[in-house]
N, C-alpha and C positions, 0 to 999 in steps of 0.2 A: 503492498498499498503505498501512495508518494505522501508524503508528508505537505502540504500544503500549507505555506508561510509566507507571512507579509515581508518584503524584503528588508527591513530595517528587524524583522527577526530571524532572516535568513541564517544567521552562523551559528543559531543554539543549536547545544546538541542533546541529544536523546541521552539520558545516565547509562541505561544499557550500552549504546553504542561507546561511552565513554571507555567503561569499564574492561570491556572486551577489545579495544585498541590498544591498551594497557597491556593486558595480561598476554596481548598478542606479541608485543615489543618485546617483554620482558623473557617468553619461552622462545624464541628466535634469534634473539642477539648471544645467546649463549655458542649455541650451535654454527653460526657463520657470520663473517661481519658484512661492513655495509658494502664494500668495492667486489664482496665474490657475489653478494644478493642482487647487484646493481647487472654485474656480466650475465648473469642467468636470465633476468629478467628481457635483459639486450639481444636476448636468440628468438624474443616473439619481438617477428620485426609489422611495423606498423606503419600510418602513412602519420603526416605531420600536418598540425592545425596553428594556428596565431589566431588566440581567442580572444576577442577584443569585447571592450564594457565602456559607457560612458556616465559615470556617476552621479549621485543629486544636484552638485554646481555644476553638472557640462565637463568635465573634466578627462577625456579619451587616456583609456588602457587597454595595453595586450602586450600578451606572454604566450612563449612558444611552448604547446603542450602537444605531447604523442599520447596522455594518458583516454583523449576522446574514446565515446562507446557508445555504442546504441544501446535503449534500457525496452523498449516497445512501440512500437506499431501502430494503438491502438490501445489509449493515446498516442502521440507522436513523442518519445520521452529520449532524451540521453543525458549523456553524464561528460563531467571530467573535474581531472584534482587540481589542487593549487597547494603551494607551499603556504603555511599559515606564515613563515619568516620571508615573504618577498615584500618588495617595499609598495606594490600593488597590492596586496590583498583586501587593504583596506577600501579600495575604489569597487572590485568586483562582491564583497562583502557587503555594502549599503546599496549594489545596482538591484534592480529589480528585471533586467535583462542582459542578455550576452552574446556576441554571436560568433559563431565557430568556422573560421576561414579553413577553408583544405584547401594546403598549398597543391603549388602544381610543382610540376619535374623542376623547371629554370628559376623556382625560386627560392634556393638556396640561402642567395644573400638575405632575402626575407628573414627566413628562421634565424638565422644568426642575429640576426640585427633584433628582433623583439626577442632572443634568449639574455641579451644583455639589459645589464641597470641605465635607466637614461630619464631625464629628466621629460623632455618632450620625443616620445618613440616615431611621432606620425610628422613631425618638418620633412619637410620633402618628398613627402606619400606621397601618393596616388590612393583617395579612397573616397567612396559616398557615404550618406549616410544612414542607417537605416532605421526600423524600428528602436525607438526608447533613443533616438541619436548616435546608435551606436555604430562604430565605423566599419565597412564592408574594405576589403583592398580589394584591389583592381590586379586583376589578373590570376584570381584563384582559382582552382580547379572546381572549386563546388561551395555555397555558404549555408548554411542554417542560421537563421534569425529566432532568437528562441525566450520564454519568457522565464524567470528563474522559478521554481517553485519548490524545493529544498534544497538544503543547505545538512550533511552529518559530516562530524569529524573521522579524520583519519589517520591517527597517529601525527605527524607532522604534515598530514596534509588538510585540507578539506575538498568532499566531493561534495560538487555542483550537483541537479537536478533542473533539467529545461523543456519546457514543452516548446514544441516548434513548431513557430506560426507560420514562419515561408522560408523556400526554399528558392536554391537557385543552380543549376549544374549551365558550368562552360566548358569549351571545347578543349580542355584541357588534361595531360596524363596527368596523375597524380604523385607528388612525392613521395618516396618511401622513405624509413630509418630501422636500423636495425645493427645491434653488434656496435655501436659506437657511431657508425658510420653513416649516408646519405647511401641512398640506391635510386634505382628507377624501375620502375613496376612493368614487366610482360606475363603475357599469356604464359603456361605450366609449357604448352609445347613451343614454344620460343628462347627453352633455357639449352644448354648444352649440347643436349645432345639430338636436339631434334633435327638436325642435318645430316642425309645421309654422307657416309663419308666419298670423299670421291667429288660431293657437288659444288665446290666452291675453292680452285684451289688459290692458297692461302701465298703470298708474297713470301717470300725466302730473306732472311734476314740481310744477304749481301744484295740482292734488289733494294729492300727499305735500306740499306747504308746508300746504296747511288745516290739514291732519290733527296735524302736527305743532304747528301754532300755537295745537291746542285741547285740547294733552296734558296742561300743565301745569292748566289748570284741570281737567281730567276726573282727573287724580289727587288734586287736590283737592277734589274735588267723591263722591268714592268711598274717601275718611278715610285719606287719604295711602298711594296703593299705589304698586308701581315699574309701569308700565305698559311692552308694545313695541307699535311697529309694523312693522306685516312683510309683502313684497311674494312673490309668487310668482316666486321667481327661476330658473338656470337649472340648479341641483340641490336646487330644492325651496323650502319655508318659511324665508324669510331676514329677518333680523332688518334694519330699516333704523334705527328710531331706540330708543333708550332715553328714557324719562322715571324715572331714579331719587327715589325717597322721601326724606322724612329722613329714615327706617332702611330703606334698602336692601337687598334679598332677600339679597345678594351680591355680591363683590368683581368677579364674570364676566358682565358686561353688557356684550358685546362688539359695534359694529356685523359688522353682514356675516355674524353667524352664522350658519347652516343646519343649521335644528332640524329633528329627527323629525317625519315625517308620520303614524305609528302611536305615539306617546309621547307626544305635545304637546301641548296644550289648541289654539296656532296651528296646528301638522297637521293636529290634526280638524277643524278649522274653514275648511279650505283644500277638504278631502278631504270635506268634508258639502256647501259651498256653489260649489265650482267645476265645472264638467262634466269627467265621471269620464274622459273620452279625456285629459284633462290630466292627472289625479294617479294614473290607474289604474297605469301603467308604473314613477311611483314607489315607491307601496306595493307592489308584485310585488316590487321590487327589495330595498326595506328589509326585507321579510318574509324575502327569500331569505337576506341576508345577515347579518341576525341568528338565522336558525336555524328562524323562526317560520311555515314554511311548514305547517304542515297546515290540515288544514280547519276546525279545530274555532280555532284562532286566526284565520282571516282570517273567520272567521262572527261571532264576538265582534267582531272591527275593523266590520264589517260591519252590524251591528246597533249600536253604537255612534254609526256614522255618521248611519245611519237616526234613532236619540234624538237627534242634535246637531240634525239638517237639522228635527225636531219642532219643537225647542224653541227655534230661532233662537239657538244658543251650543255651543259645544263646550267641555269639562270635560276635565282631571288632575289627579287627585288623588294623592297623595303619591308620585309619579311616581319609579319608581327612577333611572330618566336620569337626569329633573332635580336627584335628592338629589344623582348623583353630580357633576353640574356647578356646581350651588349650593353643596354641600358641608352641605345642608338641606333638613328633607323640608318640599315646598311643595307650593300646592294653586296652582291656575291653570284662568280662565275665557278665551274667547277668541270675540270676536262679528264675523262680517263688517264689513264699508264695501264699499257699492256705487258703482259708477260710474253717470254721467249717463244707460248705456241696461239698467241693473240686474242688471250682472257683476260679480260678487266683483272687486276691484279691492286692498283691502289688508286686514289682518285686527288689530283693536284687542284686544292683549289685558293681562288685569290680573294678576300673580303676586303672591304674596305669603305667608311662610313659612304653614306649615299650622296654627300657633297664633294666626295675626293673623288670617286667611282662611278661613272656614269653608265646606266643600263642599256647602252645602245649594242646592240648584237654586236656589230659592226666594228666597235671601237678597236683601239692600237692594245688597249688590254687584254679582251679574251681573244683578240687572234691573237695577238704574245702569248696568254695562257696555254690553248691549242699545239703552238709550234713548241713550247715546252715541253710540255709533257708529252708530242711526239716526239721530240731529240732523248729523253729520257726511257722511252718505251723501245728506242734506234739502239740505244746504248745496252739494254735487257733483253738482246737479243743476240749480242755477240759472245 
């Protein structure tokens, strides 16, 4: 049974619950320490949320939390827990509503931002105000706006129960956290063993070394641009090496970054130049996860891929996904690098701010990129 409490009483505790929590703490503390307990809990992989609220005087609060979970479908109830030692605890305690912002996979920086203490965490962030003037973060995979109906003590935390009043789901893949690390979610059939042996020939270490060695010169010849060398990994297009320019496009140039198949130039190149039996499962899954499964979106992407194949080059112009990742509007082109047997083994991508890299197919940069990728392919055939 849900305990319905006025907002100013929502931190009240049932005596029995308090005694149970204290007893449990005393029992388990002798068996293992907090570090071991945290490590075991870390094996349970979760999504990542930022829970936001506004206190009675209008001040906004937000905290990163992976303790979010569902409680009931009818009525629609959810829960999350908060440490009672955090500076934002009084704000959540005294507020009658909160919102759960389920973060997207390119919002690691948002998660880290709200995990730290700050006087005004919402400064310079984009958000709208929902029920109760609670902030709703732009770019989230989903949001749930809730009325707080109960709060229960749980050791050094308090557990909040919220009745969901309004929901929104966006075309974003959710961020995942487990074992102390951020992760990307994929369907089970896209795991390490999904592909049949020999379905895609990986780039050899020698081929990768040849390409990386050539990248500084290529970056200069293309006008001092940021380059990315990517391979097709177990989870799709994966950044292997970044060659930053004197004016790097952003600070988010991370090795092993998994890129979108359908919304990035690198992904478009692999979709165009790898055999469909390798990429189709990933394309279908990505369209499903981002809510773009309509026939129109699929046909549009297939038309883009056919165009990339004709041109020998893929392109992403002012992609919202890359803008959210880099924090600026960018354009990108990606060209295939072929191995000795003629199969695509890597993608060479140039990326720059839209103000510096024109999206014209016939520009000097995309033409030069194709020439450079072909030159590397020729070296791999030797």
